[in-house]
N, C-alpha and C positions, 0 to 999 in steps of 0.2 A: 504493500500500500504506500509506504514512504517513497519507494522508488517511482511508483506510478504517478504520484502527485507531485514529485519533485521537491517535497518538503523534508525537513529533518526527521531522522528516525526517532519515533517516540520512545523515550526511555521511562524509567520509573519517575513518577511525579515527586517533586520536592515536598517535604512534609509541610503541610499547611497550604500548599499551592493548589489551585483548582485545576483539575486535569482537563486538557483540551478535548473536545468531542472528536470522535473517530468517524462518524458519519460525514460524508462529503458535504451535504447540504448544511449540516450543522456547523461544520468547519468553516464554510464560506460565511455564514451569518455571524459566527463567532469572530472571524477575522475582520469582517466589516465593522463590527461593533468595537473590537479591541485594538485593531491595527496590527495584530500579531498573526503569523501564519498565513493561511490562504486569505487573500483579500479580494481576488477576482477570479472568475472561471478560467481565464487564459493561462493561469498557473497550473492547470490540470492538463495532463497529457492527452493528446488526441485519441490514443488507443483506449484509454479508460473511458473517455466520453462516449466513444462509439459503442463500447461494451455495455455501458449503463443506460444509453439513451432510450432504447425501446422499452426496457423493463420499467424505467422511471417515468416514461411518457413525457419526455422533454421536447418532443416534436422536432428534434434536431437543432433547437435554438442554441445550446452551448457551443456546438460545432460551428454554426454560422457566426456566432460572436467571435470565436477564435479566428476564423477567416477574416472577419471584419477588422479585428485587431492587427492582424498581420499586414493588411492592405491599407492601414491608416497610420503608419509610422510617420515620423516627422518629415522624411524625404519622399513620401509617397505622393503620387499625383491624384489619389483618390479615385482613379478610373474604375476600379473594381468594386468600390464601396456601394455604389448605388444598386448594382445588380444584387448584391447580398441583402441590402435593405429591402429590395423588392420581394425577396423570399420571406423575410421576417415579417414584413408589414401585414400581410393577410392573416397571419396567425394571431396577431394582437388585435387587429381591427374587428375580427369576429367577436371577440370577447367585449370590446368596447361597445359594439352595437347591442349586445345582450345587456350590458350594464345600464344603458340609457333607456332601453325599451321595457325592461322589467319594472314592476312596481317596487317601491322603496324596500318593503319587507323582503321580497324575493331577492333583490339585489344585495341586501345585507347578508342574506344566508348563502348567496352564491360564492363560489371560489373561481378564480380566473387563473388557472395553472400556467398558461403561456406567458402572460404578463409578469406573473410572479417569478417564473423561471428566468425570464429576460432580465429582470431587475437583480435577482439573486446572483446570476453569473456576470454581473458587472455591466449590463447593457446600457443602463441609464448613464452611468459615469463615463462610459466610452463615447456615447453620442455627445455628451457635453464637451468632452475633450476634442472631438472632431470639429464641432461647431466653433469652439473658441481657439483652435490651434493657430489660425492666421494672426490672432492678436497677441499670441505668446512668442512668436518667432521674430527674432531681431534682424534677420537677413533683409537686405534691401529689396530683393524680389520675393515678396511673400506668396504663400500658397493661395491659390484661388479655388474656392469651393463653388460648384455650380448651384444655381438656384434650385434645381430639382432635388439635389442632394440635401440642401438645407431644408426644403419643404418636407422631404421624407423623414429627416431627423426630428423635426418639430412635431410632425404628425404622430410618429411613434412615441415620442416623449409624452405627448398629450394623452394618447390612448393608455399608456402605462400609468399615468397620473390618475385617470378616472377609474382604473380597475384595481390598482394595488395601493393599499393603505400606506401612508408614510412617505411615498415618493414625492408628492407635491411639497410636503413640508421640508423634506431634505433639500429640494431645489431652492425653496424660499430662503433657506439659511445661507445660501451662497449669493451674497450681494453682488459679487463680481459677475456672476452669470446673469442675474436679474437685470443689471444695468446693461450688460452686453446685449441682451435680447432687444432692448429698445433701439440699438443701432441697426438691427435687422429690419426695423419697420420703415427704413428709408427706401427699401426695395419693394415695389408694388407687388411683385410676384410672390414674395414671402410674407407680405403684410398680414394677411388673414390668419395664417397658422401661428405667426408670432403673437398677434394680439390675443388670440384664444388662449395660448399657453400663459402669457403674462397675466391675463385676468384670473386664471385658475391659481397661479402662484401667489399673486398679491392677496387673493381671498383668504389664504391660510397663514400669511406672513405675520409673525407676532408683532414686529415693529413696523410701523407704516413707513413706506419708502419716501424719501425726500425728493421732490421733483427737480430741485436745483441740482441734484447729483447726476441727472440724466444728461449725457453729453449733447450740447447744442440743441437744447429743448425747443427754443424759439424757432430755429431753422427747421427742425423736425416737424413741428406742428404746421408751419407755413407751407411745407411741401405736400401736406395731405390734401387730397381732393375731398369733396363733401362727404362721400361715402366713408372714406377712411377716417375723417374727423368724427363722424357719428360712431364708428366702431371704437375709436380712441376714447370717446366719452364713457364707454363701459369701463375702461381702465381708470379714467380720471375719477369716476364715481367712488372707487375704493380709496383713492388717495386724498379726497377732500372731505369725506364724511368722518365724523368723530367715531372712534371705535366704541361699540356697544359694551358697557361694563359687564353685562350678562347677569346682573343681580339687582333685584328690586331695591335692596338697601342702598345701592350706589346712586339710585335715582332720587333719593330724598335731597331736599335743599341743604340740609345739614351736611350731608356727605359731599355734595357738590361744592359748597363753600369751603370745606376743608381741603378738597382737591385743588381748588383755585389758589388757596394760600400756599400749598406746596409747589404748585406750578405757576410761578409768577409771570413767566413769559408766555407768548402765544403757543398753542399746541402745534404739532406737526401738520395737522389738517389745515389749520389756519394759515400756516406758512405756505403750504401748497396752494391754497386759495389765492393768496397774494401773488405767488409766482405766476399763476395763470392769468391774473388780471394785468400783469406787466408784459404779457405777450401781445405785441401790436396786432390789432384787428381780431383778436380771439372772440370777444363777446359779439362783435358785429357778425362774424361768420356763424356763430351759434344761432343768432337771431334769424339770419337768412335761412339756415337749415331748418329751423323750427317752423318757419312760416311759408316755406316753398310749397307749391302745389304739386300733386302727383304728376301732372302734365309737364312740369318743369324739370323732372328728373332726367338725367342724361340717358340716352338710349344707345350708347356706343358699345357698352359691354356685351360680350357674347352670351348666348344661352348658358353655356357651361360655366362661365365666370360668375354669372348671377346665381346659378345653382350652387356653386361653391360657397358664395356668400350666405346663401340660405342655410346651408349645412352648418356653417359657423354660428350664425345668428340663433338658430333654433336649438342648437345643442343636440340635434338628432342625427341618426345615421343617414348616410346617403340614400339608402334604399327607401326609407320612409319619406324623405323629402321628394325623391323621384316619383314615388307612388302618388303622393298628394299632388305634385306638379302635373304629372301625366293625366291624373283623373280630371283635373280642371281643364287641362289642355284638350283632352278628348271631348269633354263636354262642349267646349267652345268650337272645336272642329265639327262636331255633329250639328251644332246650331248653324254654323256657316254652311255646312253641307245641305241642310234643310232649306236654307234661304236661296242657295244657288248651287244646284247639283252639278252644273257644268264646271264650276270652279272649285269643286270639293278638294281636289288634289292640291291646288294652289293654297286654299284656305288652311289645309292641314300643314303644309310646309311653312306657311307664315306663322301659324300658331306655335310650332316647335322652334321657330327661329328666335322667339323672344318670350319673356315671361308674360303670362296672362294678366289682365287688368286686376283681378282680385288679389293675385300674388303681389303685384306692384304696390297696391294700396297697403297690404299688410306689411310689405317691406318698408314702406315709408312710415308706417305707424311705429314699427320697431325702432327705426332711426330716431324718430321724434321723441319716443319714450326716454332714450338715454340723454338726449340733448336737454329736454325739459327738466330732467332730474338734476343735471349739473347746474343749470340756471337757477333752479329752486334752492339748491344747497348754497350757492353763492349769494342769493338774495337773503338768506338767513344768517350769513356769516358776519364777520367783523366789518367787512367793507360793504355792507348792504346798501348804504346810501349811495356810494359810488356806482355799484352795480345797478341800482334802481335808476339812476340818472342815465346810465349807458343804455339800458334796456328801453327806457322811454325814448331816448334819442333815436334808436334803431327801430322804433315802432313795432315792438314785439306784440303788444296787445291788439292793436288794429289788425296786424297780420294774422293772428290766431282767430280773431273774429271772422275774418274772411274764410277761414277753414272750418268754422264751427259746424255748419250743416252738412257739408260734403265729406268731411273726414273725421273730425273729433266726435260729433254726435250724429254720425251718419246712421241711416236705417240699415239693418242687417238684411242681406239678401239670402235666399234659400241656399245658395252655393257659397256663402261666405266661408272663408278659410279659418280654421281653428287649429291650435297646436295639438300635437299628439297627446292623448290622455286628458284632454280638456273639452269643454263645450263653450258655446257663445256666451252663456250666462255665468261662467266660472269667474271667480274674483281675480284669478291670475291670468286670464286670457288677455292678449295684447290690446284688444279693443277697450276692455274695461279698465285695464291698467293705464292706458293713455288718458281716459276720461278723468281718473283719479289724479294722475300726475298733473294734468291740465288744471284741475280745480285747486290742487295744492300750490301750483305756481301762481294762479290768480289770487289766492289767499295771501301768499307771501308778498306779492307785488302791491296789493291794495292796502295791506296792513300798515296803518299810520302814515300813509302817503296819499297825495292827491291822485286820483285815478285818471288815466289818459282817455280822452274822448275818442271813440271809434268812428270810422267812416260809415256812410250809408244810412238807411232808414232805421235799422235796428242795431243798437250797440250790443256789446258782449253781455252787459247786465240784463238787458231786455231778453236776449236769447236764453240766458241762463234761467231767468224766471219762468219762461215758457216751458222749458223742459222739466224744471223743478215741479211744476204743477201736474205734469203728466206722469211723474215717476211713480211706479207701483209702491204700495205700502211697505213691502218687504225689501225694497231696493237698497243696496249698499251705498248708493250714491247720495242718498238723502243727507247723510252726515256731512259729506264733503261739499255738497251744494250749499247747505246752510252756512258752513264755515266760510265759504268763499264770499257769499253775500254779506255776511256779518263783518268780514274784514273791510268791505267797502264802506260800512257805516262806522266802524270802530275809530276811536280817537275823539277829537272835539266834535260835539254833536252838531249835525247839519240838518236844520229843519227842511231845507229844500230836498236833500237826499231822502229823508224820511217820507216826505209827501210823494216823491217820485215812486217809491216802492208801495206806499199805501194805496195810491190810485190804481196800481196794477194788481190789487187784491192779495198782496203778500200776507198781511196780518190775518185775514180770514183763512187763507190756506194753512198757515201755521196752527191756528186754533183748531181747524178741522183735524189736522194730524194729531194734535195733543189730546183733544177732547173726544171728537166723534170716532176717530179710528183707534183711540186709546192706545197709542204707540207704547210698545213694551221695551224697545231697545234703549239701554241707558245712554249710549253714545249719541244716538239720534236725538233723544229727548234733551240731552245737555246742549247740543248744537241748536235746537229749536228754542230752548229757553234763553240762551245767550243772544240769539238773533232777535227774539221778541223783545228782550231788554233794550237792545240798541235801537230797535225800531220805534219803541214807545217812549223812550226816555225824554222827559220834559215836553212831550208832544200831546197837548190836550185833545187834538183830533184823533189820535191813536187810541186814547182811553175811551173816547166816545164810541169809536168803532168797536172796540173790545166789548163794551157794554151792550151794544146792539147785537153782537153775535152771541155772547154769553148772556142770553136773555131769560134764563130760568135758573132757579135755585139748584136744580139737578145738574145742569151743565156746570154751574159755578163750583159745585162740590166736587165734580170729577176733576176740574181744573186744579182745585186746591189739593186733592189727593195726589195728583201727578207732581205738584210742587213739593209736597211733604214727603213723598216716597223716597226722595234723595236730595237733601239740601246741598250736597256737594255739586250736584248737577244743576240745581235751580237757583243757587244763591246769587248769581249775577242778575237774574230777573228780580229777586227780592231787593237787591240793592237799587235797581232802576226804579222800582215802585216807591221805595223809601225816599230816594232823592227827588223824584217827581212830585210826590205828595208834599214834601217840604217846600218846594218851589211854588206849587199851586196855592198852598195855604197862605203864602205871603203875597199873593196877587189879588187885586180888587176887581178884576175883570168879571163881568156878568156871566159870560159863556163858561169861564173856568168855574165859577161858583155853582153853576147849574150842573156841570159834569161831576164836580166834587160831591154834590148831594145825591146824584143818581147812580154813579158808577159803583157797582158792587165791590170791585177790586180796591178802589181807593178808600171806600168806607171800611172795608175789612182791615186794611193796613193802618187806618187812622186810630184803631183801638189800641190803647197802650198795652193791654194784655197780649195782643197778637205780636206786637213789636218785641216785647220782652220774651215771648216764647221763642221767636226766631233767634234773638240774640243769645239766649241760653243754649239752644241746640247748636248754633253755629260754633260757639266756643267749645262745646262739649265733644264735637265729632272730630276735632283735630288736636294734635299734640306736636311738640317740637320734633320728636323723632319720626313722626309720620308725615310731616309737611312735604308736599311735592309741588311742582309747578302747576299741577291740576287743582289741588285743594287749598293752596295758600289764599285763593280768592275768598274763601270762607272767613279767614282772619281779617282781610281787608273790608269785607262786607260788615262784619261786626264792628270794626272801627268806624265805618261810615255812620252806622246807627248811633254810636256814642259821640261822634263829632257833631252831628246834628242836634243831639241832646245838649251838648256843651254850648252850642250857639244859643240855645234857649234857656241856658243856665239850669238845666235839669240833670246834669251829669251825676251829682251826688244821689239823686233819687233813683237813677238807673242802677248805680252800683249797690245801693241799699236794697233794691228789689232783687238783684242777683243774689245778695247775701241771704235774703229771706227764702228765695227759691232753693238755695243750698240746704237750708235747715229743713225745709219741707221734704227734700229728698233724703234727709237723715245722713248727710255727708258734708258737714261744714268744711269750707275751704277748698273743696275739690275743683270747683269751677274757677274761682278767683286766683288760686295758686297757678293753675294751668294757664290762665289768661296772662298772668304776670310773666311767666316763662315765654309764652308766645310773643309778647310785646318786646321782651329783651332780644329775642331772636330777630324780630322785625327790624329793630334798630341795626343790628349787625348786617342784615341782609340788604336792606334798602338804602341805607345812608351811603353806600359805596357804589350804587348802581344807577347810573344816570338814566338809562332807558326805562327801567322799571318805575322810577319816580315820575317820569314824564307821563307814562301810561296812567298811573294813579291820578295824576292831576287832570289830565284830559278827560278821563272817563267819568270823574266825579264833579268836575268844575269846582273843586276845592283845592286851594293852593297847597303845594307840598309843604310849605312852611307851617301851615295849620295842621297838617298830618303829623309832622315831627313834633310840634309843640304839644299836641294832644297826647301823643305817646309819652312824652317826657313828663307831663303832668300826671298821667296815670301811673307811671313808674316811680314817682317821687317817693323817697324813703321816709318822708315826714308823716308819721302816723296821726298827726293832728290835722292834716290837710283833708278837706271833705271830698276832694277829687282824686285822691291817691288810692290805689287798690289796696295797699297794705292796711289802710284805715278800716277796712271792712273784713279783715281776716283776724279772727281771735288768735292771740299769741300762741296758744296751745296747738293751733293747726297751721301755723305759719311755716311755709316751705318754699320760699321765693328765691333763695340764693344758691340752689343746687346747680352744679355745673351740668351743661347739656349732655356732656359725654357720659355722665354717671347715671342718667335717667334710663 
């Protein structure tokens, strides 16, 4: 055995030393992990490989790898390498096809012996060496590797990655190889295979790549055509999105604040975002790609080139794409044949010469998905104001408005294409994902910014309202539609914007969904409550319309039940009603007085017992350790109630009532101690965040100085102050100085 493998003769193991395995496969794996003994299959003799191949069912892969190694030495011209890879490739691609067509459970239980053998005998490392060899040789005349050889190497590496666990992660650990792959993207012939492999590798890389490290990034991006740029956006998405911590604990504001203190500088994702914005013309090209029509796509690529792009985009095997493509092509050919039997041959030839229209539409949808995602991330990043200005300048929103009916919210035809394993109504189908991505972009663009006016008779907001009213009750779009419209209203209240939406029946539509259809989805309900709050805030006409629609006690009770079922979801509406009531009560207008006396909602909130009930529950459902970006609004709503009480010099009464409610619950101090801790955290969180403070000011029409002052008064340590929380906690139950980390 020792002679056959070319290794040292195994002697008696040293005392305490772990004996090396004697099985060939185990020796290889041991060598790869330890660096001792056998580290690759080429160290094993050809005779032994031949002898063991059939019994071990290696399919001749180790022998082929040995031949590949011999023909890829530093002075080789690589002339024989491609023919060897042509023999290896089918053995691996069959398993790759199986891995992507099986369902997840079956794929997990499957084993892929050919790709495992290929990796075990050093195939992955050998292909990396072959690809990178020209960069490692110092000779003036460097080796030239053909495009076809590069494509074969990349395809085999990708197939091995998707079939054999750990390969992708190993490649991701080699920064030199990852950066080298980007240099291959300059060649259009190898672009698709390179992009696919890079995307897979970056998806598992522990540390995010820094775009600045990519050689000549600006020139590389500038060299891309529009299709390549769209593909490149798939890679960029991984490099500009913050890594998901993967634990709910990490999403608490307490944890986020602690993380920000540890990381004083910008994150790598933020640095990458800035790098992209510094590339001349980058945002403009994305806007053009996002808004181009299907008819504007270039038709110069051949049928096979477009087919290859589809294979890469969908992550499916060639056979599946070909089957789908030919099915549609044949349908079109049959239709053409029916219309003109004399030209049936010509029609069939024409159909197979280019992608059918449904495929082209889906192709464009897939492109736009990636581009809109990148734009959306940039709109939410540190440079959002700069990005917003650029996107407005390049007229992204009017361009998307022009695509709304024919592409974004197009009607499905009977022959519309869907991805393998999905249907047209599946949440991860390209059509639905595009709609959601579009709504997210619209939300990010409109959020706290003036919206851009669209061309034509119908603007984007009008179109959105029309489809919103037609959406089925169970539709997953309802949440995103409401969020997008709400972002248009969010910020400083605009009476004109509210009236625009009220005249188009939006309030009645929302109330129908909340009350008549008795919506059960928490996410959709929250988005409806938030939108209703922005639509009605300070608007007496909206409250009048509300009362006209909610015209019975039964309807009003259903509405209240929906609000009370989850205050985390409805608290923004509670805040709106409270603020509006306060403003209306200070007005002497006859119309306002009439609505105040008639509106069920305003009459309900005008009762002190109701406001105290909301305040008590809002404080009780949150704690410092459980505060998130989603529920911190409950804390701010409770503060709004107390700030309005302070304006009327009723703050001591409210605090005393909370104390009495604690005693009624037989738990003295539990609400006020918690509120004290929450307000201490509020100071830490908001006094260093410019954007958050602006949002609070704009949404409440209360100056942030008054917010800060009220919190300081409530947190006063003076137990004789009638406005200090500590004055209402008996000393025996006092627990206000505990460190957040200890709770």
